[in-house]
One Martini backbone bead per residue (centre of mass of N, CA, C, O) as a GRO file, in nm:
protein
  498
    1UNK     BB    1   9.521   7.744  18.498
    2UNK     BB    2   9.703   7.992  18.380
    3UNK     BB    3   9.973   8.176  18.431
    4UNK     BB    4  10.086   8.475  18.420
    5UNK     BB    5  10.305   8.655  18.274
    6UNK     BB    6  10.570   8.823  18.335
    7UNK     BB    7  10.681   9.129  18.352
    8UNK     BB    8  10.856   9.332  18.115
    9UNK     BB    9  11.079   9.556  18.078
   10UNK     BB   10  11.127   9.853  17.901
   11UNK     BB   11  11.444   9.932  17.779
   12UNK     BB   12  11.367  10.184  17.581
   13UNK     BB   13  11.279  10.307  17.852
   14UNK     BB   14  11.311  10.512  18.101
   15UNK     BB   15  11.379  10.503  18.436
   16UNK     BB   16  11.288  10.641  18.703
   17UNK     BB   17  11.447  10.838  18.933
   18UNK     BB   18  11.530  10.852  19.245
   19UNK     BB   19  11.474  11.103  19.499
   20UNK     BB   20  11.765  11.124  19.714
   21UNK     BB   21  11.940  11.408  19.681
   22UNK     BB   22  12.145  11.317  19.468
   23UNK     BB   23  12.336  11.508  19.226
   24UNK     BB   24  12.262  11.792  19.272
   25UNK     BB   25  12.271  12.111  19.103
   26UNK     BB   26  12.364  12.440  19.114
   27UNK     BB   27  12.361  12.764  19.063
   28UNK     BB   28  12.491  13.057  19.009
   29UNK     BB   29  12.469  13.362  19.169
   30UNK     BB   30  12.471  13.531  18.893
   31UNK     BB   31  12.176  13.470  18.814
   32UNK     BB   32  12.054  13.722  18.940
   33UNK     BB   33  12.180  13.929  18.745
   34UNK     BB   34  12.053  13.804  18.493
   35UNK     BB   35  11.754  13.846  18.582
   36UNK     BB   36  11.766  14.150  18.609
   37UNK     BB   37  11.811  14.205  18.306
   38UNK     BB   38  11.558  14.045  18.199
   39UNK     BB   39  11.374  14.215  18.443
   40UNK     BB   40  11.406  14.528  18.449
   41UNK     BB   41  11.122  14.657  18.459
   42UNK     BB   42  11.015  14.503  18.713
   43UNK     BB   43  11.245  14.590  18.899
   44UNK     BB   44  11.195  14.894  18.884
   45UNK     BB   45  10.907  14.885  18.995
   46UNK     BB   46  10.969  14.746  19.264
   47UNK     BB   47  11.167  14.959  19.376
   48UNK     BB   48  10.977  15.198  19.362
   49UNK     BB   49  10.760  15.088  19.558
   50UNK     BB   50  10.949  15.048  19.803
   51UNK     BB   51  11.091  15.338  19.821
   52UNK     BB   52  10.791  15.497  19.822
   53UNK     BB   53  10.715  15.408  20.085
   54UNK     BB   54  10.523  15.584  20.294
   55UNK     BB   55  10.300  15.829  20.429
   56UNK     BB   56  10.045  15.652  20.420
   57UNK     BB   57   9.831  15.437  20.407
   58UNK     BB   58   9.864  15.129  20.540
   59UNK     BB   59   9.725  14.960  20.321
   60UNK     BB   60   9.862  15.086  20.078
   61UNK     BB   61  10.151  15.018  20.171
   62UNK     BB   62  10.118  14.713  20.176
   63UNK     BB   63  10.045  14.677  19.879
   64UNK     BB   64  10.303  14.805  19.767
   65UNK     BB   65  10.503  14.601  19.893
   66UNK     BB   66  10.388  14.344  19.773
   67UNK     BB   67  10.422  14.426  19.476
   68UNK     BB   68  10.725  14.484  19.488
   69UNK     BB   69  10.820  14.199  19.588
   70UNK     BB   70  10.677  14.047  19.357
   71UNK     BB   71  10.862  14.170  19.131
   72UNK     BB   72  11.139  14.053  19.269
   73UNK     BB   73  11.112  13.742  19.317
   74UNK     BB   74  11.193  13.612  19.031
   75UNK     BB   75  11.501  13.679  19.052
   76UNK     BB   76  11.558  13.444  19.292
   77UNK     BB   77  11.414  13.175  19.223
   78UNK     BB   78  11.610  13.033  19.023
   79UNK     BB   79  11.847  13.017  19.223
   80UNK     BB   80  11.704  12.879  19.476
   81UNK     BB   81  11.547  12.631  19.293
   82UNK     BB   82  11.754  12.563  19.089
   83UNK     BB   83  11.807  12.226  18.951
   84UNK     BB   84  12.034  11.957  18.852
   85UNK     BB   85  12.050  11.623  18.677
   86UNK     BB   86  12.273  11.358  18.573
   87UNK     BB   87  12.182  11.056  18.456
   88UNK     BB   88  12.175  10.757  18.296
   89UNK     BB   89  11.873  10.849  18.155
   90UNK     BB   90  11.844  11.147  18.286
   91UNK     BB   91  11.741  11.485  18.263
   92UNK     BB   92  11.708  11.707  18.538
   93UNK     BB   93  11.454  11.966  18.632
   94UNK     BB   94  11.423  12.226  18.888
   95UNK     BB   95  11.157  12.477  18.952
   96UNK     BB   96  11.011  12.661  19.194
   97UNK     BB   97  10.724  12.726  19.409
   98UNK     BB   98  10.428  12.767  19.322
   99UNK     BB   99  10.550  12.701  19.030
  100UNK     BB  100  10.633  12.389  18.945
  101UNK     BB  101  10.915  12.257  18.760
  102UNK     BB  102  10.931  11.926  18.606
  103UNK     BB  103  11.204  11.789  18.419
  104UNK     BB  104  11.227  11.489  18.209
  105UNK     BB  105  11.503  11.391  18.002
  106UNK     BB  106  11.589  11.182  17.777
  107UNK     BB  107  11.899  11.123  17.656
  108UNK     BB  108  11.816  10.976  17.376
  109UNK     BB  109  11.641  11.258  17.291
  110UNK     BB  110  11.869  11.431  17.240
  111UNK     BB  111  11.961  11.687  16.985
  112UNK     BB  112  12.075  11.947  17.151
  113UNK     BB  113  12.371  12.152  17.256
  114UNK     BB  114  12.375  12.470  17.383
  115UNK     BB  115  12.558  12.789  17.396
  116UNK     BB  116  12.546  13.080  17.619
  117UNK     BB  117  12.695  13.421  17.622
  118UNK     BB  118  12.673  13.686  17.810
  119UNK     BB  119  12.766  13.958  17.986
  120UNK     BB  120  12.773  13.806  18.256
  121UNK     BB  121  12.940  13.565  18.158
  122UNK     BB  122  13.193  13.731  18.078
  123UNK     BB  123  13.258  13.843  18.361
  124UNK     BB  124  13.237  13.538  18.523
  125UNK     BB  125  13.272  13.278  18.341
  126UNK     BB  126  12.986  13.198  18.212
  127UNK     BB  127  12.711  12.965  18.128
  128UNK     BB  128  12.453  12.856  17.897
  129UNK     BB  129  12.256  12.559  17.880
  130UNK     BB  130  12.085  12.414  17.593
  131UNK     BB  131  11.838  12.155  17.594
  132UNK     BB  132  11.714  11.953  17.329
  133UNK     BB  133  11.436  11.787  17.197
  134UNK     BB  134  11.230  11.595  17.047
  135UNK     BB  135  10.914  11.737  16.912
  136UNK     BB  136  10.892  12.036  17.061
  137UNK     BB  137  10.843  11.990  17.404
  138UNK     BB  138  11.159  12.025  17.501
  139UNK     BB  139  11.341  12.244  17.739
  140UNK     BB  140  11.664  12.308  17.889
  141UNK     BB  141  11.780  12.572  18.107
  142UNK     BB  142  12.122  12.605  18.213
  143UNK     BB  143  12.155  12.891  18.422
  144UNK     BB  144  12.429  12.969  18.559
  145UNK     BB  145  12.753  12.825  18.478
  146UNK     BB  146  13.040  12.705  18.484
  147UNK     BB  147  13.258  12.611  18.245
  148UNK     BB  148  13.310  12.319  18.350
  149UNK     BB  149  13.012  12.238  18.368
  150UNK     BB  150  12.945  12.286  18.070
  151UNK     BB  151  13.148  12.081  17.959
  152UNK     BB  152  13.026  11.837  18.105
  153UNK     BB  153  12.748  11.849  17.977
  154UNK     BB  154  12.839  11.813  17.686
  155UNK     BB  155  12.994  11.540  17.726
  156UNK     BB  156  12.736  11.381  17.846
  157UNK     BB  157  12.507  11.456  17.621
  158UNK     BB  158  12.608  11.446  17.325
  159UNK     BB  159  12.666  11.137  17.289
  160UNK     BB  160  12.366  11.055  17.319
  161UNK     BB  161  12.265  11.197  17.063
  162UNK     BB  162  12.450  11.033  16.872
  163UNK     BB  163  12.373  10.732  17.008
  164UNK     BB  164  12.070  10.670  16.926
  165UNK     BB  165  12.109  10.411  16.744
  166UNK     BB  166  12.175  10.221  16.999
  167UNK     BB  167  11.884  10.244  17.055
  168UNK     BB  168  11.609  10.074  17.080
  169UNK     BB  169  11.341  10.100  16.906
  170UNK     BB  170  11.022  10.192  16.898
  171UNK     BB  171  10.735  10.106  16.795
  172UNK     BB  172  10.665  10.366  16.562
  173UNK     BB  173  10.951  10.500  16.597
  174UNK     BB  174  11.104  10.752  16.353
  175UNK     BB  175  11.322  10.963  16.438
  176UNK     BB  176  11.551  10.750  16.362
  177UNK     BB  177  11.726  10.617  16.050
  178UNK     BB  178  12.023  10.734  16.089
  179UNK     BB  179  12.381  10.740  16.073
  180UNK     BB  180  12.619  10.949  16.058
  181UNK     BB  181  12.905  10.992  15.928
  182UNK     BB  182  13.222  11.018  15.999
  183UNK     BB  183  13.399  11.333  16.018
  184UNK     BB  184  13.640  11.515  15.976
  185UNK     BB  185  13.768  11.786  16.089
  186UNK     BB  186  13.593  12.086  15.969
  187UNK     BB  187  13.639  12.398  15.847
  188UNK     BB  188  13.410  12.641  15.729
  189UNK     BB  189  13.404  12.911  15.927
  190UNK     BB  190  13.602  13.231  15.967
  191UNK     BB  191  13.515  13.537  16.097
  192UNK     BB  192  13.551  13.899  16.071
  193UNK     BB  193  13.570  14.237  16.035
  194UNK     BB  194  13.673  14.213  15.731
  195UNK     BB  195  13.381  14.074  15.641
  196UNK     BB  196  13.156  14.293  15.678
  197UNK     BB  197  13.118  14.421  15.394
  198UNK     BB  198  13.021  14.159  15.251
  199UNK     BB  199  12.785  14.090  15.439
  200UNK     BB  200  12.636  14.356  15.389
  201UNK     BB  201  12.602  14.337  15.078
  202UNK     BB  202  12.426  14.054  15.076
  203UNK     BB  203  12.206  14.211  15.256
  204UNK     BB  204  11.946  14.332  15.100
  205UNK     BB  205  11.720  14.393  15.305
  206UNK     BB  206  11.898  14.581  15.484
  207UNK     BB  207  11.973  14.780  15.264
  208UNK     BB  208  11.686  14.875  15.205
  209UNK     BB  209  11.627  14.976  15.487
  210UNK     BB  210  11.857  15.182  15.500
  211UNK     BB  211  11.773  15.346  15.250
  212UNK     BB  212  11.496  15.429  15.357
  213UNK     BB  213  11.604  15.584  15.603
  214UNK     BB  214  11.769  15.791  15.445
  215UNK     BB  215  11.537  15.909  15.276
  216UNK     BB  216  11.366  16.002  15.514
  217UNK     BB  217  11.577  16.185  15.643
  218UNK     BB  218  11.617  16.377  15.397
  219UNK     BB  219  11.323  16.464  15.371
  220UNK     BB  220  11.301  16.595  15.652
  221UNK     BB  221  11.534  16.793  15.609
  222UNK     BB  222  11.396  16.951  15.375
  223UNK     BB  223  11.119  17.017  15.521
  224UNK     BB  224  11.287  17.033  15.823
  225UNK     BB  225  11.572  17.206  15.885
  226UNK     BB  226  11.537  17.283  16.209
  227UNK     BB  227  11.541  16.975  16.260
  228UNK     BB  228  11.680  16.666  16.419
  229UNK     BB  229  11.486  16.420  16.345
  230UNK     BB  230  11.632  16.309  16.083
  231UNK     BB  231  11.831  16.117  16.241
  232UNK     BB  232  11.658  15.880  16.350
  233UNK     BB  233  11.610  15.694  16.101
  234UNK     BB  234  11.908  15.654  16.040
  235UNK     BB  235  11.999  15.536  16.313
  236UNK     BB  236  11.797  15.299  16.328
  237UNK     BB  237  11.879  15.157  16.060
  238UNK     BB  238  12.181  15.129  16.121
  239UNK     BB  239  12.147  14.956  16.373
  240UNK     BB  240  11.986  14.723  16.247
  241UNK     BB  241  12.199  14.651  16.040
  242UNK     BB  242  12.449  14.611  16.228
  243UNK     BB  243  12.337  14.402  16.433
  244UNK     BB  244  12.266  14.176  16.224
  245UNK     BB  245  12.540  14.159  16.060
  246UNK     BB  246  12.771  14.135  16.272
  247UNK     BB  247  12.689  13.837  16.368
  248UNK     BB  248  12.785  13.726  16.065
  249UNK     BB  249  13.102  13.806  16.124
  250UNK     BB  250  13.182  13.866  16.409
  251UNK     BB  251  13.278  13.556  16.533
  252UNK     BB  252  13.215  13.365  16.309
  253UNK     BB  253  13.152  13.001  16.324
  254UNK     BB  254  13.223  12.678  16.158
  255UNK     BB  255  13.184  12.309  16.200
  256UNK     BB  256  13.315  11.979  16.165
  257UNK     BB  257  13.259  11.689  16.388
  258UNK     BB  258  13.230  11.395  16.314
  259UNK     BB  259  12.857  11.395  16.343
  260UNK     BB  260  12.877  11.721  16.365
  261UNK     BB  261  12.747  12.055  16.409
  262UNK     BB  262  12.905  12.385  16.449
  263UNK     BB  263  12.785  12.709  16.580
  264UNK     BB  264  12.919  13.045  16.612
  265UNK     BB  265  12.777  13.350  16.763
  266UNK     BB  266  12.847  13.673  16.847
  267UNK     BB  267  12.931  13.935  17.078
  268UNK     BB  268  12.788  13.977  17.350
  269UNK     BB  269  12.609  13.733  17.268
  270UNK     BB  270  12.697  13.399  17.287
  271UNK     BB  271  12.642  13.135  17.040
  272UNK     BB  272  12.611  12.771  17.058
  273UNK     BB  273  12.565  12.526  16.803
  274UNK     BB  274  12.439  12.183  16.810
  275UNK     BB  275  12.423  11.896  16.575
  276UNK     BB  276  12.330  11.627  16.428
  277UNK     BB  277  12.338  11.510  16.106
  278UNK     BB  278  12.087  11.316  16.145
  279UNK     BB  279  11.893  11.596  16.171
  280UNK     BB  280  11.919  11.679  15.888
  281UNK     BB  281  11.672  11.791  15.633
  282UNK     BB  282  11.831  12.037  15.492
  283UNK     BB  283  11.922  12.273  15.225
  284UNK     BB  284  12.026  12.626  15.176
  285UNK     BB  285  12.077  12.839  14.884
  286UNK     BB  286  12.184  13.181  14.865
  287UNK     BB  287  12.151  13.447  14.599
  288UNK     BB  288  12.228  13.751  14.544
  289UNK     BB  289  12.325  13.996  14.347
  290UNK     BB  290  12.583  14.075  14.504
  291UNK     BB  291  12.680  13.781  14.540
  292UNK     BB  292  12.720  13.728  14.235
  293UNK     BB  293  12.931  13.954  14.190
  294UNK     BB  294  13.138  13.829  14.432
  295UNK     BB  295  13.112  13.509  14.458
  296UNK     BB  296  12.864  13.422  14.656
  297UNK     BB  297  12.709  13.231  14.937
  298UNK     BB  298  12.438  13.107  15.132
  299UNK     BB  299  12.454  12.858  15.395
  300UNK     BB  300  12.199  12.630  15.506
  301UNK     BB  301  12.044  12.451  15.775
  302UNK     BB  302  11.800  12.191  15.872
  303UNK     BB  303  11.653  12.084  16.155
  304UNK     BB  304  11.486  11.914  16.352
  305UNK     BB  305  11.228  11.946  16.555
  306UNK     BB  306  11.274  12.167  16.812
  307UNK     BB  307  11.280  12.338  17.082
  308UNK     BB  308  11.210  12.666  17.112
  309UNK     BB  309  11.269  12.987  16.978
  310UNK     BB  310  11.481  12.852  16.747
  311UNK     BB  311  11.318  12.630  16.579
  312UNK     BB  312  11.240  12.843  16.322
  313UNK     BB  313  11.549  12.842  16.251
  314UNK     BB  314  11.810  12.869  16.067
  315UNK     BB  315  12.136  12.739  16.001
  316UNK     BB  316  12.410  12.922  15.962
  317UNK     BB  317  12.719  12.840  15.804
  318UNK     BB  318  12.758  13.057  15.550
  319UNK     BB  319  12.734  13.386  15.422
  320UNK     BB  320  13.029  13.376  15.224
  321UNK     BB  321  13.056  13.156  15.025
  322UNK     BB  322  13.181  13.018  14.774
  323UNK     BB  323  13.098  12.960  14.472
  324UNK     BB  324  13.001  12.612  14.480
  325UNK     BB  325  13.042  12.493  14.775
  326UNK     BB  326  12.780  12.320  14.807
  327UNK     BB  327  12.881  12.065  14.646
  328UNK     BB  328  13.068  11.981  14.899
  329UNK     BB  329  12.887  12.018  15.167
  330UNK     BB  330  12.599  11.894  15.138
  331UNK     BB  331  12.682  11.591  15.141
  332UNK     BB  332  12.774  11.609  15.441
  333UNK     BB  333  12.499  11.697  15.565
  334UNK     BB  334  12.302  11.468  15.412
  335UNK     BB  335  12.440  11.195  15.284
  336UNK     BB  336  12.408  11.298  14.980
  337UNK     BB  337  12.391  11.358  14.670
  338UNK     BB  338  12.385  11.607  14.447
  339UNK     BB  339  12.243  11.770  14.210
  340UNK     BB  340  12.256  11.838  13.882
  341UNK     BB  341  12.213  12.139  13.732
  342UNK     BB  342  12.157  12.010  13.438
  343UNK     BB  343  11.876  11.851  13.545
  344UNK     BB  344  11.703  12.080  13.556
  345UNK     BB  345  11.366  12.190  13.549
  346UNK     BB  346  11.114  12.348  13.421
  347UNK     BB  347  10.845  12.500  13.431
  348UNK     BB  348  10.563  12.570  13.305
  349UNK     BB  349  10.506  12.791  13.045
  350UNK     BB  350  10.208  12.877  13.138
  351UNK     BB  351  10.289  13.032  13.394
  352UNK     BB  352  10.331  13.317  13.278
  353UNK     BB  353  10.041  13.366  13.193
  354UNK     BB  354   9.912  13.334  13.472
  355UNK     BB  355  10.064  13.569  13.612
  356UNK     BB  356   9.965  13.802  13.427
  357UNK     BB  357   9.666  13.761  13.481
  358UNK     BB  358   9.685  13.807  13.786
  359UNK     BB  359   9.793  14.101  13.756
  360UNK     BB  360   9.549  14.212  13.604
  361UNK     BB  361   9.352  14.160  13.830
  362UNK     BB  362   9.501  14.341  14.032
  363UNK     BB  363   9.469  14.604  13.869
  364UNK     BB  364   9.164  14.625  13.894
  365UNK     BB  365   9.155  14.644  14.201
  366UNK     BB  366   9.344  14.890  14.229
  367UNK     BB  367   9.176  15.079  14.053
  368UNK     BB  368   8.930  15.087  14.235
  369UNK     BB  369   9.076  15.183  14.490
  370UNK     BB  370   9.208  15.436  14.363
  371UNK     BB  371   8.942  15.577  14.289
  372UNK     BB  372   8.837  15.604  14.577
  373UNK     BB  373   9.079  15.757  14.698
  374UNK     BB  374   9.057  16.000  14.491
  375UNK     BB  375   8.756  16.087  14.530
  376UNK     BB  376   8.749  16.191  14.823
  377UNK     BB  377   8.941  16.442  14.803
  378UNK     BB  378   8.784  16.579  14.573
  379UNK     BB  379   8.524  16.628  14.745
  380UNK     BB  380   8.678  16.808  14.963
  381UNK     BB  381   8.919  16.987  14.776
  382UNK     BB  382   8.911  16.901  14.504
  383UNK     BB  383   9.100  16.900  14.238
  384UNK     BB  384   9.384  16.670  14.253
  385UNK     BB  385   9.650  16.586  14.062
  386UNK     BB  386   9.827  16.438  14.263
  387UNK     BB  387   9.624  16.225  14.355
  388UNK     BB  388   9.564  16.114  14.075
  389UNK     BB  389   9.852  16.038  14.001
  390UNK     BB  390   9.898  15.835  14.230
  391UNK     BB  391   9.666  15.642  14.160
  392UNK     BB  392   9.767  15.574  13.873
  393UNK     BB  393  10.049  15.475  13.948
  394UNK     BB  394   9.960  15.243  14.129
  395UNK     BB  395   9.782  15.094  13.919
  396UNK     BB  396  10.027  15.052  13.713
  397UNK     BB  397  10.307  14.992  13.861
  398UNK     BB  398  10.255  14.759  14.055
  399UNK     BB  399  10.173  14.534  13.850
  400UNK     BB  400  10.421  14.569  13.671
  401UNK     BB  401  10.636  14.503  13.882
  402UNK     BB  402  10.517  14.230  13.963
  403UNK     BB  403  10.539  14.104  13.679
  404UNK     BB  404  10.848  14.124  13.656
  405UNK     BB  405  10.907  13.948  13.900
  406UNK     BB  406  10.759  13.695  13.792
  407UNK     BB  407  10.940  13.665  13.545
  408UNK     BB  408  11.203  13.617  13.698
  409UNK     BB  409  11.103  13.373  13.856
  410UNK     BB  410  11.045  13.193  13.613
  411UNK     BB  411  11.345  13.186  13.508
  412UNK     BB  412  11.452  13.049  13.797
  413UNK     BB  413  11.269  12.811  13.799
  414UNK     BB  414  11.331  12.486  13.948
  415UNK     BB  415  11.350  12.116  13.912
  416UNK     BB  416  11.427  11.796  14.090
  417UNK     BB  417  11.431  11.428  14.073
  418UNK     BB  418  11.620  11.219  14.236
  419UNK     BB  419  11.740  10.937  14.383
  420UNK     BB  420  11.795  11.115  14.684
  421UNK     BB  421  11.667  11.390  14.580
  422UNK     BB  422  11.505  11.712  14.620
  423UNK     BB  423  11.469  12.014  14.412
  424UNK     BB  424  11.441  12.381  14.454
  425UNK     BB  425  11.410  12.681  14.254
  426UNK     BB  426  11.391  13.032  14.356
  427UNK     BB  427  11.345  13.358  14.252
  428UNK     BB  428  11.446  13.676  14.151
  429UNK     BB  429  11.693  13.825  14.303
  430UNK     BB  430  11.678  13.596  14.524
  431UNK     BB  431  11.807  13.285  14.524
  432UNK     BB  432  11.673  12.952  14.605
  433UNK     BB  433  11.814  12.639  14.717
  434UNK     BB  434  11.634  12.337  14.781
  435UNK     BB  435  11.746  12.047  14.970
  436UNK     BB  436  11.599  11.712  14.986
  437UNK     BB  437  11.586  11.423  15.117
  438UNK     BB  438  11.381  11.162  15.057
  439UNK     BB  439  11.391  11.038  15.358
  440UNK     BB  440  11.266  11.327  15.483
  441UNK     BB  441  10.986  11.278  15.408
  442UNK     BB  442  10.646  11.349  15.536
  443UNK     BB  443  10.508  11.514  15.291
  444UNK     BB  444  10.261  11.582  15.023
  445UNK     BB  445  10.149  11.881  14.843
  446UNK     BB  446   9.872  11.942  14.620
  447UNK     BB  447   9.794  12.247  14.438
  448UNK     BB  448   9.489  12.396  14.274
  449UNK     BB  449   9.336  12.614  14.102
  450UNK     BB  450   9.113  12.681  13.861
  451UNK     BB  451   9.327  12.785  13.656
  452UNK     BB  452   9.532  12.556  13.684
  453UNK     BB  453   9.342  12.329  13.598
  454UNK     BB  454   9.301  12.436  13.306
  455UNK     BB  455   9.631  12.416  13.252
  456UNK     BB  456   9.765  12.162  13.406
  457UNK     BB  457   9.857  12.273  13.694
  458UNK     BB  458  10.080  12.283  13.996
  459UNK     BB  459  10.147  12.277  14.334
  460UNK     BB  460  10.432  12.191  14.549
  461UNK     BB  461  10.488  12.028  14.877
  462UNK     BB  462  10.768  11.946  15.091
  463UNK     BB  463  10.774  11.783  15.391
  464UNK     BB  464  10.931  11.802  15.712
  465UNK     BB  465  11.067  11.798  16.042
  466UNK     BB  466  11.114  12.089  15.963
  467UNK     BB  467  10.995  12.425  15.994
  468UNK     BB  468  11.214  12.558  15.762
  469UNK     BB  469  11.175  12.316  15.547
  470UNK     BB  470  11.027  12.362  15.215
  471UNK     BB  471  10.951  12.220  14.926
  472UNK     BB  472  10.887  12.435  14.638
  473UNK     BB  473  10.654  12.425  14.357
  474UNK     BB  474  10.559  12.606  14.068
  475UNK     BB  475  10.387  12.515  13.799
  476UNK     BB  476  10.351  12.223  13.745
  477UNK     BB  477  10.283  11.968  13.595
  478UNK     BB  478  10.061  11.746  13.703
  479UNK     BB  479  10.224  11.494  13.626
  480UNK     BB  480  10.483  11.581  13.772
  481UNK     BB  481  10.369  11.616  14.058
  482UNK     BB  482  10.275  11.321  14.086
  483UNK     BB  483  10.552  11.190  14.039
  484UNK     BB  484  10.691  11.318  14.282
  485UNK     BB  485  10.501  11.213  14.500
  486UNK     BB  486  10.532  10.910  14.440
  487UNK     BB  487  10.839  10.893  14.480
  488UNK     BB  488  10.851  10.998  14.776
  489UNK     BB  489  10.636  10.804  14.908
  490UNK     BB  490  10.780  10.542  14.835
  491UNK     BB  491  11.029  10.602  15.015
  492UNK     BB  492  10.870  10.618  15.281
  493UNK     BB  493  10.751  10.328  15.274
  494UNK     BB  494  11.039  10.192  15.274
  495UNK     BB  495  11.210  10.387  15.500
  496UNK     BB  496  11.010  10.587  15.699
  497UNK     BB  497  11.160  10.824  15.751
  498UNK     BB  498  11.165  11.103  16.011
   0.00000   0.00000   0.00000
């Protein structure tokens, strides 16, 4: 009888660290003030219940005090119980009393280390460090900590995320397939208040929102001149426009260093984002009509799916980069050459006919709905030409405007399958160019409705590990869509994808 072979430890997986009580670090006491701001409504309710207690039934008073202190308890729990430790293999985080949270994150799985500085952090010189791992399942938020501790966390954890290629991969685990080349430190964007007018101009959606608020405010002013309420829509839309746009201009900066990308933004709350270039899944270049007029473009990158509330957001690298700058930067982000704009191909010409037929069908549906909407007021108040006119205008103008938009989209839509990338361009007024390296392909979806099948065309979607970048092409010839899918999937079979 042969003796069983001794078990060999899997060195590719971290060994759990014994909890001997050593090496644990506490949060700064200002964490309490930070939690007070984050839980301000519950804190206010708790204080109200505590301060207004007394003079009533004893049982009612006891319940009131219990509820009040219960509302205040979470404010101090994170400071009293929160602790972290950086070990040779794991980043560990512990917090909670009744509901204990124990998170052990392998250091070689860390994908990004971000820093956030809110108003409390600015007052006391403190920072919050957010560590995210691959797969979208884990995120550790450590804060508030002093600046030196935050720097130490970044220096200890970021190199591990970069050096993931040095860890022997587990069979079947294809999270990392390449190491990004080291790039000399390169400043990409440094914006200030002087750039705010240009950033505001190129944000078409916010400009439209602001214009709508101004129109509503003026209309209310004309209809009700004695009321000041007309200021509210104007002020609300101006604030929404300013708050969103200002963070893309004042204090915005981005840079490349080594094989990582770093972006910092924010005025009151400062956020610093870092990610290895090896996790970049694609790049998006957007150009609105005002941006084309002033010769700028917005460049964003999409990183592999990490956890947290910001996982579904693109990383804006430069909101007003000079036109054509993407041809120089995108190869640095993706590690592959970009496609030549002259090689882009149009979608199938029959696409335009399909879109106008779809709009005609929509006009019939809107006409029926408009007739019903107009008929009901006529039955109640008699024939109202204004109501009839609005119904007719909606029935005619909405499909017509939508058809014109689809025509502009058709003229701008392009696609190309290169040796190392696939790219799609789309959009009517704001055009978007999405570039995805072929090795980043996770899957390809081809869809066609009954009308598209009769015309021999189909839509194609190229999925990656990032939730924010999906290459999409509409109305390609079916043979072209199949050729794109076969080419991309052949590359995945050979290289393994990400």
